[in-house]
C-alpha positions in Angstrom: 79.0 -41.1 7.2 77.8 -38.3 5.1 76.0 -40.7 2.7 74.3 -42.3 5.7 73.0 -38.9 6.9 71.5 -38.1 3.5 69.9 -41.5 3.4 68.2 -40.9 6.8 66.9 -37.4 5.7 65.4 -38.9 2.6 63.7 -41.7 4.5 62.2 -39.2 6.9 60.7 -37.1 4.1 59.2 -40.2 2.6 57.6 -41.3 5.8 56.2 -37.8 6.5 54.6 -37.7 3.0 53.0 -41.0 3.6 51.1 -39.7 6.6 48.8 -37.6 4.3 45.7 -39.3 2.8 45.1 -36.4 0.3 47.7 -34.6 -1.8 48.4 -31.1 -0.8 47.3 -28.3 -3.2 50.1 -26.9 -5.4 48.4 -23.5 -5.4 46.1 -21.6 -3.1 42.4 -22.7 -3.3 39.9 -20.7 -5.2 38.0 -18.4 -2.8 34.3 -19.2 -2.8 31.1 -18.1 -1.0 29.2 -20.9 0.7 26.1 -21.6 2.7 25.7 -24.1 5.5 22.7 -26.4 5.0 20.4 -26.5 8.0 22.6 -24.6 10.3 21.2 -21.4 9.0 17.6 -22.1 8.1 16.6 -19.8 5.3 13.0 -19.9 4.0 12.2 -19.7 0.3 11.6 -16.0 -0.5 9.8 -14.5 -3.5 9.9 -10.8 -4.0 7.3 -8.6 -5.7 6.8 -4.8 -5.9 3.8 -3.2 -4.2 2.5 0.3 -3.7 0.9 2.0 -0.6 -2.7 2.8 -1.3 -5.7 4.1 0.7 -8.1 1.6 2.1 -10.9 4.2 2.1 -11.3 6.7 -0.6 -14.0 9.4 -1.1 -15.3 10.6 -4.4 -16.9 14.1 -4.1 -19.5 15.6 -6.4 -21.7 18.7 -6.7 -25.3 18.2 -5.6 -26.5 20.5 -8.4 -25.5 21.0 -12.0 -23.5 23.8 -13.4 -20.2 24.9 -15.0 -17.0 24.1 -13.1 -15.4 27.5 -12.3 -12.3 26.6 -10.2 -10.2 23.8 -8.8 -8.5 25.0 -5.6 -6.1 22.1 -4.9 -3.8 19.8 -6.9 -3.3 16.1 -7.0 -1.1 14.9 -4.1 -1.9 18.0 -2.0 -2.9 17.3 1.6 -6.2 19.0 2.7 -8.0 19.5 6.0 -11.6 19.2 6.9 -13.5 22.3 5.6 -11.0 23.3 2.9 -12.5 24.4 -0.4 -11.7 22.0 -3.2 -13.8 23.2 -6.2 -16.7 25.5 -7.0 -19.2 26.1 -9.8 -20.0 29.4 -11.4 -21.9 31.2 -8.6 -23.6 34.1 -10.3 -27.1 32.6 -10.4 -26.8 31.3 -6.8 -25.5 34.6 -5.5 -28.3 36.5 -7.2 -30.8 34.2 -5.6 -29.3 34.8 -2.2 -29.4 38.6 -2.7 -33.0 38.5 -4.0 -34.1 36.3 -1.0 -32.3 38.6 1.4 -34.2 41.6 0.0 -37.5 39.7 0.2 -36.9 38.9 3.8 -36.1 42.5 4.6 -39.3 43.7 2.8 -41.6 41.1 4.4 -40.1 41.9 7.8 -41.0 45.6 7.5 -44.5 44.7 6.5 -44.8 42.3 9.4 -43.5 44.9 11.9 -46.0 47.5 10.5 -48.9 45.0 10.9 -47.7 44.1 14.4 -47.6 47.7 15.5 -50.9 48.5 14.0 -52.6 45.5 15.6 -51.1 46.4 19.0 -52.2 50.0 18.7 -55.8 49.1 17.7 -56.0 46.5 20.5 -55.1 49.2 23.0 -57.9 51.4 21.6 -60.3 48.6 21.7 -59.5 47.9 25.3 -60.5 51.6 26.0 -63.8 51.1 24.2 -62.8 52.7 21.0 -63.1 50.9 17.6 -64.9 47.8 16.6 -64.2 44.1 17.2 -64.4 43.4 13.5 -61.5 45.8 12.7 -59.4 44.2 15.5 -60.0 40.8 14.1 -59.1 42.0 10.6 -55.8 43.5 11.9 -55.0 40.3 13.8 -55.6 38.3 10.6 -53.3 40.6 8.6 -50.6 40.1 11.2 -50.8 36.3 10.9 -50.6 36.6 7.1 -47.5 38.9 7.4 -45.9 36.5 9.9 -46.4 33.5 7.6 -45.0 35.5 4.7 -41.9 36.4 6.7 -41.4 32.8 7.7 -41.7 31.7 4.1 -39.2 34.4 3.0 -36.7 33.2 5.6 -37.1 29.6 4.4 -36.5 30.7 0.8 -33.4 32.5 2.0 -32.1 29.4 3.7 -32.7 27.4 0.5 -30.9 29.9 -1.6 -27.9 29.8 0.8 -27.9 26.0 0.7 -27.9 26.1 -3.1 -24.9 28.5 -2.9 -23.2 26.1 -0.6 -23.9 23.1 -2.9 -22.1 24.9 -5.6 -18.9 24.4 -3.6 -17.1 21.2 -2.7 -15.3 21.2 0.7 -13.2 18.5 2.2 -15.2 16.3 4.6 -12.0 14.7 6.1 -8.3 15.0 6.5 -6.8 13.4 3.4 -4.9 13.7 0.2 -6.2 14.6 -3.3 -5.7 11.5 -5.5 -7.5 12.4 -8.7 -9.5 15.0 -10.6 -12.4 13.8 -12.8 -13.5 17.2 -14.3 -11.9 20.1 -15.9 -12.5 23.8 -15.4 -15.2 25.0 -17.8 -16.9 21.6 -18.0 -20.7 21.6 -17.6 -21.5 19.0 -14.9 -24.7 17.3 -14.0 -25.6 16.8 -10.3 -23.7 13.9 -8.9 -21.0 13.8 -11.5 -17.7 12.7 -9.9 -15.3 15.7 -9.5 -12.5 14.9 -7.1 -11.2 11.9 -5.1 -9.8 12.1 -1.6 -7.9 9.4 0.2 -7.9 9.0 4.0 -4.4 8.9 5.6 -5.4 7.0 8.7 -6.1 3.7 6.8 -3.3 2.9 4.4 -2.6 -0.5 3.0 -0.4 -2.2 0.4 -1.5 -3.4 -3.0 0.5 -6.0 -4.8 -0.1 -8.3 -7.8 0.7 -12.0 -7.0 0.6 -15.1 -9.2 -2.8 -16.8 -9.2 -1.1 -20.2 -8.9 0.6 -19.2 -5.6 -2.6 -17.9 -4.2 -4.4 -21.1 -5.0 -1.7 -23.2 -3.4 -1.6 -20.8 -0.4 -5.3 -21.3 0.2 -4.8 -25.1 0.3 -1.6 -25.0 2.5 -2.1 -24.6 6.2 1.3 -23.0 6.7 1.0 -19.8 4.6 4.2 -17.9 4.0 4.8 -14.8 6.1 4.6 -11.6 4.2 7.3 -9.0 4.9 7.0 -5.5 3.4 10.0 -3.2 3.2 10.2 0.5 2.1 12.2 1.0 -1.1 13.4 4.4 0.3 14.7 2.9 3.5 15.4 -0.8 3.8 15.6 -0.5 7.6 11.8 0.3 7.7 9.8 -2.9 7.3 6.9 -4.7 8.8 5.0 -7.9 8.6 1.6 -7.9 6.8 -1.3 -10.2 6.2 -3.7 -10.7 3.3 -6.9 -8.6 3.8 -8.5 -9.1 0.4 -7.9 -10.9 -2.9 -9.6 -9.3 -5.9 -11.8 -11.9 -7.8 -10.7 -10.6 -11.2 -7.7 -12.4 -12.8 -5.4 -10.6 -15.3 -5.4 -13.1 -18.1 -2.2 -11.7 -19.7 -0.1 -12.0 -16.6 -2.0 -14.6 -14.6 -1.9 -12.3 -11.5 -4.4 -11.2 -9.0 -4.5 -7.9 -7.0 -4.0 -8.6 -3.3 -4.5 -6.0 -0.6 -2.3 -6.4 2.5 -2.9 -4.8 5.9 -0.5 -4.3 8.8 -1.1 -3.3 12.4 1.1 -0.2 12.0 2.9 1.0 8.9 6.4 2.7 9.4 6.8 6.4 8.7 8.3 5.8 5.2 5.2 4.0 4.1 3.5 7.0 2.5 0.6 7.2 0.1 1.9 6.2 -3.4 5.3 5.0 -2.3 6.8 1.8 -3.7 7.5 -1.1 -1.4 9.2 -4.6 -1.7 6.8 -7.4 -0.8 8.6 -10.7 0.2 6.8 -14.0 0.7 8.9 -15.9 3.2 8.2 -19.6 3.5 9.2 -21.7 6.4 12.1 -24.0 5.4 11.8 -27.8 5.6 14.4 -29.7 7.6 14.5 -32.7 5.3 14.2 -30.5 2.2 16.8 -27.8 2.5 16.8 -24.6 0.6 19.9 -23.1 -1.0 20.4 -20.0 -3.2 19.4 -20.4 -6.8 23.0 -19.4 -7.7 24.3 -22.6 -6.1 22.5 -24.9 -8.6 24.1 -26.0 -11.8 23.1 -28.5 -14.5 24.9 -31.1 -16.6 23.3 -33.4 -19.1 19.8 -32.6 -17.8 20.7 -33.3 -14.2 20.9 -30.8 -11.4 24.0 -30.6 -9.1 25.5 -28.5 -6.3 29.1 -28.3 -5.2 29.5 -29.9 -1.8 32.6 -28.8 0.1 34.3 -31.8 1.8 34.8 -31.1 5.5 38.2 -32.9 5.8 39.9 -31.6 2.6 38.2 -28.3 1.5 37.7 -29.8 -1.9 34.5 -29.6 -3.9 32.5 -32.6 -5.0 29.5 -32.6 -7.3 26.4 -33.7 -5.5 23.3 -34.6 -7.5 20.0 -33.1 -6.2 16.4 -33.0 -7.1 14.7 -29.6 -7.4 11.3 -29.6 -5.5 10.5 -25.9 -5.7 12.2 -23.0 -7.5 11.9 -19.2 -7.1 13.9 -16.3 -8.4 16.3 -16.4 -5.5 16.0 -19.8 -3.8 15.5 -23.5 -4.6 14.2 -26.3 -2.4 16.1 -29.5 -2.9 16.0 -33.2 -2.0 18.8 -35.7 -2.0 22.4 -35.9 -0.7 22.4 -32.9 1.6 22.5 -33.1 5.4 22.3 -30.4 8.1 25.8 -28.9 8.4 26.9 -29.6 4.9 28.6 -26.7 3.2 27.5 -25.8 -0.4 29.2 -23.3 -2.7 26.7 -20.5 -3.3 28.3 -18.4 -6.0 30.7 -19.0 -9.0 29.7 -22.6 -9.4 30.5 -22.7 -13.2 34.1 -21.9 -12.5 34.8 -25.0 -10.4 35.8 -28.5 -11.3 35.4 -31.9 -9.6 38.0 -32.2 -6.8 39.2 -28.6 -7.0 40.6 -27.1 -3.8 38.7 -24.0 -2.5 39.3 -21.4 0.1 36.3 -20.6 2.2 36.0 -16.8 1.7 32.9 -16.1 3.7 29.4 -17.5 4.2 26.9 -16.4 1.7 23.3 -15.3 2.3 
């Protein structure tokens, strides 16, 4: 009876083991990160580094020549309209102003004397005293003194203007971006002295590959451009191409691109570094996977496909259509919903059991 019981237990175990199509793993599966094809559409993203720059910049200069005497502000300093930025040596201009002021005072005294004398003699002439010729002479002298006074005042205004031209004042609210002259340097009229950037019209400058720009101009569906502050990743915005510089950097094959946005976040300050991401729309029949999911063997490209019914990996041959630093666009053998290992692909073998740790990004 006891042997019969052992026989029944043994047969039961054999029947249960026959119910499984796949052998059970002898050890826990290797934890892997994975990505689900199609279920989470991720566009191809390329990343570059840009910098916040002013769209409008003013270069200020003196309207007369002279020796630069002072620089009142430093690079990076914010200035307000009317603030003094720089000045020439003012001794000659100040002497001209003082001389013109003295000349105005002198000619004004002479004009007043001539006016009073003409008024006095006109009163006498009205009473029948004096000659008409003398009255006309005094009236003529008064006109001459009045003209001299007017000319002296004009010369005083010109002297004051020359004194003002020996100073550079800010014409707008902005930030000093560069100095082009040193204290003590003799400058000609119109020589650039200082540059100011307007703060109400900032944009992003970034160097992009010329090949990408050429393809983007042909492609109707241009990638979206996302700009993120390197100081605060939570502050980002979408931008668009405003201008592409015509000059090509022969060494790097890059072109300078200027990006504009409707409104830049607070962290986007003049001179700050930003991350520029070119986000392409994913293709349904040509899925994109992380570049870390791709591996090669004997000149052919593969990904590890996780079998849905067994949690084992299987090498799936693919064709690479487009490649960037972070993502690759593939063709062949992948369907929406397939799970692909996204990290640690070189540590796996065909048919190896895996444990789905978490979904990659």
